C-alpha positions in Angstrom: 154.1 104.8 154.1 152.0 102.2 155.8 150.2 101.3 152.6 153.5 100.1 151.0 153.6 97.4 153.7 150.0 96.2 153.2 149.7 93.3 150.7 147.1 91.1 152.4 144.6 91.4 155.3 147.0 89.9 157.9 149.3 93.0 157.4 146.8 95.2 159.2 145.9 92.9 162.1 148.5 94.4 164.4 147.8 98.0 163.6 146.5 100.3 166.3 143.4 102.5 165.8 145.7 105.5 165.3 147.7 103.6 162.6 144.6 102.5 160.9 143.5 106.2 160.7 146.8 107.1 159.0 146.4 104.2 156.6 142.8 105.3 155.8 144.1 108.7 154.6 146.9 107.0 152.6 144.3 104.8 150.9 142.1 107.8 150.1 145.1 109.5 148.5 145.9 106.3 146.6 142.3 106.1 145.3 142.1 109.7 144.2 145.5 109.5 142.3 144.7 106.2 140.6 141.1 106.9 139.6 142.2 110.2 138.1 144.2 108.0 135.7 141.8 105.1 135.2 138.3 106.4 136.1 136.0 104.2 138.1 133.6 104.2 141.0 134.7 107.1 143.2 132.5 108.5 145.9 131.3 105.1 147.3 134.8 103.8 147.7 136.0 107.0 149.5 133.1 106.5 151.9 134.0 102.9 153.0 137.7 103.2 153.8 137.4 102.9 157.6 134.6 100.3 157.3 136.7 98.1 155.1 139.8 98.4 157.3 137.7 97.5 160.4 136.1 94.5 158.6 139.4 93.1 157.6 140.9 93.6 161.0 138.0 91.9 162.8 137.3 89.2 160.3 139.8 86.7 158.9 139.3 86.7 155.1 139.2 84.4 153.2 138.3 81.9 155.9 135.6 84.4 157.0 133.4 85.4 154.0 132.9 89.1 153.3 130.4 89.6 150.5 130.0 93.0 148.8 126.7 94.1 147.3 127.1 95.5 143.8 130.8 96.0 144.3 130.8 99.8 143.8 132.5 100.0 147.2 135.0 97.2 146.9 138.1 99.0 145.7 139.5 99.4 149.3 138.9 95.7 149.7 140.9 95.0 146.6 143.7 97.2 147.9 143.9 95.3 151.2 143.8 91.9 149.4 146.9 92.2 147.4 145.7 94.0 144.3 146.9 97.6 144.6 149.6 97.0 142.0 146.8 96.2 139.5 145.0 99.5 139.8 146.6 101.0 136.7 144.7 98.2 134.8 141.4 98.9 136.5 138.5 98.2 134.1 140.9 97.9 131.2 140.8 95.0 128.8 142.5 91.9 130.5 143.0 94.1 133.6 141.4 94.2 137.0 137.7 94.2 137.1 135.8 97.1 138.7 133.7 94.6 140.6 134.5 91.6 142.9 135.4 88.5 140.8 135.9 85.1 142.3 138.4 84.2 139.6 140.4 87.3 140.5 141.1 86.7 144.2 140.3 84.1 146.9 139.1 87.1 148.9 136.2 87.8 146.5 133.4 85.5 147.5 130.8 86.4 144.9 130.7 87.9 141.4 128.5 91.0 141.5 127.5 94.0 139.4 123.8 94.3 140.1 122.5 95.3 143.4 120.6 93.7 146.3 122.2 90.2 146.0 124.6 90.2 149.0 122.2 89.0 151.7 120.9 86.1 149.7 124.5 85.1 148.8 125.6 85.4 152.4 122.7 83.3 153.6 123.7 80.7 151.1 127.2 80.7 152.4 126.0 80.6 156.0 123.7 77.6 155.4 126.4 75.8 153.4 128.8 76.4 156.4 126.2 75.0 158.8 125.6 71.9 156.7 129.3 71.3 156.5 129.7 72.0 160.3 132.3 74.6 159.7 133.0 77.6 162.0 133.6 80.5 159.5 131.9 83.9 159.9 129.8 85.4 157.1 129.3 89.1 156.5 127.2 90.8 153.8 127.9 94.5 153.1 125.0 96.2 151.6 124.3 99.9 150.9 121.0 101.7 151.8 120.3 102.1 148.1 120.6 98.4 147.5 118.3 97.8 150.5 115.5 99.3 148.5 115.6 96.3 146.2 112.9 93.7 147.0 115.4 90.8 146.8 117.1 92.2 149.9 113.9 91.9 151.8 113.2 88.4 150.6 116.7 87.5 151.9 116.1 89.3 155.2 112.8 87.4 155.6 114.5 84.0 155.0 117.5 84.7 157.2 115.4 85.8 160.1 113.4 82.6 159.8 116.3 80.1 159.7 118.4 82.0 162.3 121.8 81.1 161.0 124.7 83.1 162.3 125.5 85.9 159.9 126.1 89.7 159.9 124.5 92.2 157.5 126.4 95.5 157.5 124.1 98.2 156.3 126.3 100.9 154.8 124.0 103.9 155.0 125.3 106.9 153.1 121.8 108.1 152.1 122.7 107.5 148.4 122.9 104.8 145.8 123.9 106.3 142.4 121.2 109.0 142.8 119.4 110.1 145.9 117.5 107.2 147.4 113.7 107.2 147.4 110.9 105.4 149.2 109.7 104.3 152.6 112.8 102.4 153.5 114.9 105.5 153.0 112.6 107.4 155.3 112.8 104.6 157.8 116.6 104.6 157.9 116.5 108.4 158.4 114.4 107.9 161.5 116.9 105.4 162.8 119.8 107.8 162.1 118.3 110.6 164.1 117.5 108.5 167.2 120.8 108.1 169.0 119.1 107.0 172.3 117.4 103.9 171.1 120.3 101.4 171.4 121.2 102.4 175.0 117.5 102.3 175.9 117.0 98.9 174.5 120.0 97.6 176.4 118.9 99.2 179.7 115.4 97.7 179.3 116.8 94.3 178.6 119.0 94.5 181.7 116.0 95.6 183.8 113.9 92.6 182.6 116.8 90.3 183.3 117.2 91.7 186.9 113.5 91.2 187.6 114.0 87.5 186.9 111.3 84.9 186.9 108.1 86.9 187.3 105.6 84.4 185.9 104.3 83.9 182.4 101.6 86.5 182.4 103.9 89.2 183.8 106.7 88.2 181.4 104.3 88.5 178.5 103.1 91.9 179.7 106.7 93.2 180.1 107.5 91.9 176.6 104.6 93.9 175.2 105.8 97.0 177.1 109.3 96.5 175.6 107.9 96.1 172.1 105.6 99.1 172.6 108.7 101.2 173.5 110.5 99.9 170.5 107.7 100.9 168.2 107.3 104.3 169.9 111.0 105.1 169.6 111.7 103.5 166.2 108.5 103.1 164.2 108.1 99.4 163.1 111.6 98.3 164.3 111.7 96.7 161.0 114.9 94.7 161.2 114.2 93.2 164.6 110.7 92.2 163.4 112.5 90.3 160.6 114.3 88.3 163.3 117.6 90.2 163.3 119.5 91.7 166.3 119.8 95.3 165.4 122.9 97.4 166.3 123.4 101.0 165.6 123.3 103.4 163.9 127.1 104.0 164.4 129.6 106.3 162.9 131.2 104.5 160.0 134.3 106.7 160.1 135.1 106.1 163.8 137.5 103.1 163.7 137.3 102.3 167.4 133.5 102.2 167.4 133.5 100.2 164.2 135.8 97.6 165.6 133.9 97.4 168.9 130.5 96.8 167.2 131.9 94.5 164.5 133.4 92.3 167.3 130.1 92.4 169.1 128.2 91.4 166.0 130.7 88.7 165.2 130.1 87.1 168.6 126.3 87.4 168.6 124.2 84.3 167.8 121.8 84.4 165.0 121.4 87.0 162.3 122.7 90.6 163.1 122.2 93.8 161.3 124.8 96.5 162.0 123.7 99.9 160.8 126.7 102.0 159.8 126.4 105.6 158.7 129.1 106.8 156.3 129.7 109.8 154.0 129.9 109.1 150.3 133.0 110.9 148.9 134.6 111.5 152.3 138.0 113.1 152.0 137.3 114.7 148.6 135.2 117.8 149.0 133.6 117.9 145.6 132.6 114.2 145.8 131.2 114.7 149.3 129.2 117.7 148.2 127.9 116.2 145.0 127.9 112.4 145.6 125.5 111.7 142.7 127.8 113.5 140.1 130.9 111.9 141.6 129.5 108.3 142.0 131.8 107.4 139.1 134.5 109.5 137.4 136.1 109.4 134.0 139.7 109.5 133.2 141.5 112.8 133.6 139.7 114.6 136.4 141.7 116.9 138.6 143.0 114.8 141.4 143.8 117.7 143.7 141.3 117.7 146.6 138.7 120.3 146.3 138.9 120.5 142.5 136.0 119.5 140.3 136.5 117.1 137.4 137.1 118.5 134.0 134.0 118.4 131.8 134.7 117.7 128.2 131.8 118.5 126.0 131.2 115.8 123.4 131.0 116.6 119.7 127.6 114.9 119.6 124.9 114.3 122.3 124.7 111.0 124.0 121.9 108.7 123.1 120.8 109.0 126.8 120.5 112.8 126.5 118.6 112.5 123.2 116.2 110.1 125.0 115.7 112.6 127.9 115.2 115.6 125.6 112.8 113.7 123.4 110.8 112.5 126.3 110.3 116.1 127.5 109.1 117.1 124.0 106.7 114.1 123.8 105.4 114.8 127.3 104.6 118.4 126.4 102.5 117.1 123.5 100.9 114.2 125.3 99.8 114.7 128.9 99.3 110.9 129.3 103.0 110.2 129.1 104.5 109.2 132.5 108.3 108.6 133.0 109.5 105.7 135.2 113.0 104.7 136.3 114.4 102.2 138.8 116.8 104.4 140.6 118.6 105.7 137.5 117.2 109.3 136.9 120.7 110.6 136.1 122.0 107.5 134.2 118.8 107.4 132.1 118.8 111.1 131.3 115.5 111.9 133.1 116.6 114.6 135.5 115.3 117.5 133.4 112.1 115.6 132.7 111.6 115.1 136.4 112.1 118.8 137.0 109.5 119.8 134.4 107.0 117.0 135.1 107.4 116.1 138.8 103.9 114.7 138.9 104.5 112.5 135.9 107.9 111.1 137.0 108.5 108.2 139.3 111.8 106.9 140.6 110.8 103.6 142.2 114.2 102.8 143.7 116.2 99.7 142.9 113.1 97.7 142.1 113.0 96.7 138.5 110.2 94.1 139.0 108.0 96.7 140.6 108.8 99.2 137.9 107.5 96.8 135.2 104.2 96.0 136.9 103.8 99.6 138.0 104.1 100.6 134.4 101.5 98.0 133.4 99.1 99.3 136.0 99.5 102.8 134.7 98.8 101.6 131.2 95.6 100.0 132.4 94.4 103.5 133.4 95.0 104.9 129.9 98.4 106.5 130.7 101.3 106.0 128.4 104.2 104.9 130.7 107.8 105.1 129.4 110.0 102.8 131.5 113.7 103.9 131.1 115.9 101.0 132.1 119.4 99.6 131.3 119.4 96.5 129.2 121.0 94.3 132.0 118.6 95.7 134.6 115.7 94.8 132.4 116.7 91.2 132.9 115.6 91.5 136.5 112.0 92.4 135.4 111.6 89.6 132.8 108.6 87.9 134.4 106.9 91.3 134.7 107.5 92.1 131.0 105.9 88.7 130.0 103.2 88.3 132.7 102.1 91.9 133.3 102.9 93.8 130.2 102.9 91.5 127.2 100.1 89.0 128.1 97.8 92.0 128.7 99.2 93.6 125.5 99.5 97.0 127.2 101.0 100.1 125.5 104.1 100.4 127.7 107.2 101.9 126.1 110.4 100.2 127.4 113.3 102.5 126.7 116.4 100.2 126.9 119.5 102.2 127.5 123.0 100.6 127.4 122.0 98.1 124.7 125.1 96.4 123.3 128.6 96.5 124.7 129.0 99.1 127.4 132.7 98.6 128.0 134.5 99.0 131.3 131.8 97.6 133.6 132.1 94.2 132.0 130.0 91.0 131.9 127.4 92.1 134.4 126.5 95.3 132.4 127.0 94.3 128.7 123.6 94.7 127.1 123.9 91.5 125.0 120.7 89.6 125.7 117.6 91.9 125.4 116.9 91.1 121.8 117.0 87.4 122.4 114.9 87.3 125.6 112.4 89.8 124.3 112.0 88.5 120.8 110.3 85.2 121.9 107.5 87.1 123.7 104.3 87.5 121.8 102.8 91.0 121.3 106.0 93.0 121.7 107.6 95.2 119.1 111.4 95.6 119.2 113.3 98.4 117.4 116.7 100.0 117.4 117.8 103.3 115.7 120.8 103.7 113.5 121.5 107.1 115.0 120.3 109.7 117.5 117.9 111.3 115.0 116.1 108.1 114.3 116.0 107.4 118.1 113.6 110.4 118.6 111.4 109.2 115.8 111.3 105.7 117.3 110.3 107.1 120.7 107.5 109.1 119.1 106.4 106.0 117.2 106.5 103.9 120.3 104.5 106.2 122.6 101.9 106.6 119.8 101.6 102.9 119.2 98.2 101.6 120.3 98.6 97.9 119.8 100.8 96.6 122.5 104.2 97.2 124.1 107.2 98.6 122.3 110.9 98.2 123.3 113.3 100.8 121.9 116.9 99.8 122.5 119.8 102.2 122.1 123.5 102.1 123.0 125.6 103.9 125.6 127.7 106.8 124.5 127.6 109.6 121.9 125.6 109.7 118.7 127.0 110.6 115.3 126.3 114.3 115.3 123.6 113.9 112.7 121.0 116.7 112.1 118.2 116.4 114.5 114.9 117.0 112.7 112.4 119.3 114.3 109.2 117.4 113.6 108.7 113.9 114.7 108.0 111.2 112.1 106.0 108.1 112.4 108.0 105.0 111.4 105.9 102.2 109.9 106.1 99.2 112.2 108.1 96.3 110.7 109.5 98.3 107.8 113.3 98.6 107.0 115.2 101.3 105.2 117.7 100.7 102.5 120.6 103.2 103.0 122.8 102.0 100.2 121.9 100.0 97.0 123.9 97.0 95.8 123.2 93.8 93.8 126.0 91.5 94.9 125.2 91.0 98.6 123.0 92.4 101.3 124.1 93.5 104.8 121.1 93.6 107.1 122.2 95.7 110.1 120.5 96.7 113.4 121.2 99.9 115.2 124.7 101.5 115.1 125.9 98.4 113.1 124.4 100.2 110.1 127.4 102.6 110.2 129.8 99.6 110.3 127.9 98.1 107.4 128.2 101.3 105.4 132.0 101.4 106.0 132.2 97.8 104.9 130.2 98.5 101.8 132.7 101.2 100.9 135.6 98.9 101.3 133.9 96.2 99.2 133.1 98.7 96.5 136.8 99.4 96.1 137.2 95.7 95.3 134.3 95.7 92.8 131.7 94.2 95.1 128.4 96.2 95.5 126.7 95.5 98.8 123.2 96.6 99.7 123.0 98.1 103.2 119.7 97.8 105.0 118.8 99.5 108.2 116.5 96.8 109.6 115.1 99.1 112.3 113.0 96.2 113.7 114.1 92.9 115.3 110.4 92.2 115.7 108.4 92.2 113.5 110.7 91.6 110.5 110.3 93.2 107.2 109.0 90.1 105.4 108.6 91.9 102.1 112.4 92.6 102.0 113.3 89.1 103.1 111.2 87.5 100.4 112.7 89.8 97.8 116.2 88.9 98.8 115.4 85.2 98.7 113.8 85.5 95.3 116.9 87.2 93.9 119.3 84.8 95.6 121.2 87.5 97.2 123.8 86.4 99.8 122.9 87.9 103.2 125.0 88.9 106.2 123.2 90.1 109.3 125.1 92.2 111.9 123.9 93.3 115.3 125.5 94.3 118.6 123.5 91.7 120.5 123.8 87.9 121.1 123.7 85.8 117.9 121.7 83.2 119.7 118.1 84.4 119.4 119.0 87.7 117.8 118.1 89.3 114.4 120.1 86.7 112.4 118.3 83.9 114.2 114.9 85.5 113.5 115.6 85.8 109.8 116.8 82.1 109.6 113.6 81.1 111.4 111.6 83.1 108.9 113.1 81.3 106.0 112.8 77.9 107.7 109.2 78.3 108.7 108.3 79.2 105.1 110.3 76.3 103.6 112.5 78.7 101.7 115.7 77.0 100.8 118.9 78.1 99.1 119.4 81.4 100.9 123.0 82.0 101.9 122.9 83.8 105.3 125.7 84.4 107.7 124.7 86.0 111.1 127.2 88.2 112.9 126.8 89.3 116.5 128.0 88.7 120.0 129.3 85.1 120.4 128.1 82.6 123.0 130.2 84.0 125.8 130.2 86.7 128.5 132.2 89.6 127.1 134.7 91.0 129.6 135.5 94.6 130.4 137.4 96.9 128.2 136.8 99.8 125.9 133.8 99.3 123.6 135.7 99.5 120.4 138.4 97.2 121.5 135.7 94.7 122.6 133.9 95.0 119.3 137.1 94.3 117.5 137.8 91.3 119.7 134.4 89.7 118.8 134.7 90.6 115.1 132.0 93.2 115.0 133.8 95.6 112.7 134.0 96.5 109.0 137.0 94.4 108.3 135.4 91.2 109.6 132.2 92.1 107.7 134.1 92.5 104.5 135.8 89.1 105.0 132.5 87.4 105.6 131.0 88.8 102.4 134.0 88.0 100.3 133.7 84.3 101.2 130.0 84.4 100.0 130.1 86.5 96.8 132.5 84.3 94.8 130.3 81.3 95.5 127.3 83.2 94.1 129.3 84.1 91.0 130.4 80.5 90.4 126.9 79.2 90.4 125.9 81.9 87.9 
């Protein structure tokens, strides 16, 4: 096999186009076999095999810089850069990351996990190269989905202005995770279906060159004619208006064509945009036919081409499904509810909602900032927007949450999915910081349910809340299989719930950590220590009555949350006591430490940072004897 002989990019430099085609099929087979064992991003990687081979044959990595956007499509790059032996460890604890990581390989130029960053990073590399007077080439590879992000256009605008040599490869497969939406998608479709534009532009340029020096007025007139034809044939000619030389669209699975145009782009002065059309899931029929469902696969799908992955029905619904189902029920009751997602209708559980309420559902594309202000604008009209967004994606809309939602105290519900440790996607996707960065903002209410039943009641409470924005955070994965009550219940803002009584210590838990606290309380009870377990429900506002009661009794307190300790629930309670000059309270906060948590299974990661019943028991046992000695 050719693949056995490929351990670095130089190993493919001498291969013919025919040999590269054979290698492409071997790589697809390798991906299918390995991802059946490990899981991971599937369709996007099958779609970029030829493109990646051509990039590494034309460019000289790591001297030349190839920068991948998001990294969903970087597995082939990892294979070609000496990491195919690491694929059994893909996305496992201490194993190979599912995304490019600078610390993992000299061929990975930029750590990524969120979209639309590659052009900005590439321009930074290009300007740095120019300032250092070096000669390396810089390439950004960005998908058409990521191109819907505003940051990509900010970078295009800057790159077209400074005119540094760089190439942007637009990998156009008509998909991100879900089907792309918006004007830019329609624009790219027009480009795709206009095969005559490139040859016409070249012929027109040659004609103008042959005419030669025709005088300023005639030259300006001919330029206007040329631009008019551009606008006629390709409305807007967006990329050239940004200052890029546009090439394409070309077939992203034709190796000879790819090599030809990559060489041409490499040798063109100034910024170039090469438009490459690929098929997501190519080589695996199910993935090609259902690219949204096969964007990422779980362990154990049938690796034989043409077979669909096995679907294992979970014992309990996921929090995401409960959110989606609850939103539908709420929208049936309240015609003012409007659902919004930044390009994650599937991941956020909103597909069925969109089908039932198409006029009250908006997928705004990979545009989290716009989503936030769009929700604020809707709220100004009396609507009750529900913005479904992953915790780490909400980071990208932080200014909009402060400036547009919270300052105006608008009734926007922010449904924060993937709050806490999400596992295999690693640092860029762990929902560690939302409590900390939201809690400092005036006017906002922050809550988290202990289980899926409480989630539906919190969503009902949030959408009915009149006095400002509400953030409801909930984890990735399955719930606990608890009974789902039929009727919604209003939860009193800022009020906790004691789920287990105890006089020796108090465990104040947020979200699913309530179940960890209950388990710890059982273990403590076996040793004669009675711990009170409190479902705090709210990180803001706090249950002040409870906190004052615990201080008065002198009860040792441990707080536990699947969020950063810095600025989290424990910090909030310490601040509460400090601001009221209440001393003598023993309080130990447990949460995610001051570090970026790597990839691995969620439970393994929780154990690694001490967020489990055993660690909780140890913490309380160091506090209770001290209390007894003072008594």
